N, C-alpha and C positions, 0 to 999 in steps of 0.2 A: 567512711568509706564502705562502698562496695564490697562485697567479700569476693563476689567472682571475680571483677576487676583486680582485687589484689590476688588469687589465685592464678589468673592467666599471667600477671606480670610475674611472678615467683616461677611457674613452671613452665609457659610457653618461651619461645624464642621471639621476644616483642619487643618492641620502642615504645616510648612513649611521647606522646602529642599532648602536651599541658596546654591548654586554653584557661586565659582567665579573662574575666570579666571587669575591668577598674571601673566601671561605670556603677558596680552593684546593682544593678538592674534583675541581676540571677538569685537575688537574695541572699549570696555569701559576702560576705564584707573582704574587703580587700586582706586585712590582718589574717581572717581564717583562710582566705585561699593562699596564702603566702607560709603560711602554717602545713597546711597540706600539702604543698606543692615539695616544702622542707623535710616533710614527712615522707613524701615519698622519694625525693631525691636521695635523702639519707639510707631507706631503705631497699634502694633498687640502684646502687651508683655505678653499675658499670652497665645499666641500660643505654641505649643510644637516646638522645632527649631530643625535643623540639620545644622552646617555650612558645607564645601563641598568644598575644594580647591583642582580644577582640576589639568591637565596637570601635577603630581607631578613628573613626571621622567623630565622634563625639568627646575627642579627649585631644583637641588641638592643645588646649591650655594647659593640658597635662604634658605635651610634647617640648612644648615653648619651656617650661620652667625645666625640665628634663635636661634642654640643651645649655640651659643657662646655668644649671649644677656642672654641665660637663666644661663649663668655659674658666667657671672657679675651679675644678679640680687641682692644676696646680698651682694655687695660693693654698690649697686646704691640703694638700700631700704632707707636709710639713708637721701640721697641727696633729692628721689620721695616724702618722708614724708616732707621734709621741703619744698619742689613746692605744696605740696598740702597745707599747711600750710599757707604758703603765699597768694595761692590762696583765701584761705577762709579771711584771712586779707582782700586782695585786693575784696573779695563780698560785707564783713561789710562795708569796706568806702562805695562801689558803693552804697548799700543798705540807708545808710546813709545821703549820696549825692540824692538819687532819691527821699527822704524824703522830703528834702528841698526845691529838685527844682519841687516838686508837679508831679511826676512820670517820669520823663526824658524823653529824644529824642529817639528817633526811633534808633539813634546811640547809645545812651546807653543801649540801652535795647540791640541791637544788642552785645555789648561788653560784659554785663552781660551773654546774654543766649552762647557764647564761654566760659564764666568763670565755667557756670555749667556742659560745656562741654570739656574738655582739650583736649582730645585723636582724634589727626588728623591726619589722614594716607595717606601717599603720595606714598609709594613705598611697593613693594612685601614683604620684610623682616616686615614692619612694620607692617601690614595687619596680615602677618603669625603670628606674636608675639603677635599680641592682640587677635589672636583666637587658643590658641595653643592647644584647646583641638579639632579642626576642622579635619573632616576626609581629609586625603592627599590621592587622588584618582589619578589614571592613567588608564585611557582606554588602555593603549598601554602594559605595563606591568602588569595590574591589582592589583597594589600596590592599598591597601586599599576597594577592593571591600567587602571582607568579613567584615571587619569592619564597612563599608556601611552599608551590608546588615544589620548586628548586631544591629545598632543604630536604621534604620527603622522599626525592629522589635519589638524593644523596645518603640520606640515613640506610635505606634499602640497598643502594649498591654495598655501602661499607658495611653492613650485617656480614656475622660469622655464616659460614656455609652451611648449616642445618635451614635458617631462614632464609635464607636466599634460594637454597633446593626444594624448600616447601614453597615458594611461591611459584618457581620455576613450575613444580607438577602441579599445583592446583591450576596453573597457566595453559599448561598443557592439556591438562585434565578438563579443565572448560572448552577449549577447541575442539576437542577430540570430542566431545559430548558423553564422557564417560560412561562407558558401556557396560561399566561393572555395576552401575544400579539400574541395570535393564533397560528399556526401551523408552526414548524420549518421546512423550507425548507433546504433540505442539496444539 
């Protein structure tokens, strides 16, 4: 992760526009992109966030599979609830064991962390299904472009006052030619 990006996210009133390439043509696997996203999301939980799935025109099969999964969801909800209940039981057992062992080993702590974060994303279908509200964007067909613009405007208008004030100041300064920087040379 770029340190400058992390510093900007930490110290400036910013939003996150997270663009994912599910085709993996960017050179980063889907699983790694998911881990990066999850790391940023957990590190900056209060930042306004927009997820974008790029190259939507190349992912028609992925969208079809995601849609099929959505249709199967009502059937799978009971099974998922049973899995959650089972994970909670495992977590309770681990906590009890950890207390008896005096905190547990690092491998026990790792298992505990995995129980608290059960979602593992390995492929494009899993990623897209996990972020079903993400903007599906194609620069070739311009699919999703208007939706992305609307989400960005929404995020900017719902920002806390410091960012809105900074944006207004920047717009006013740009419109006025900012005389504090000296004469404008054309």
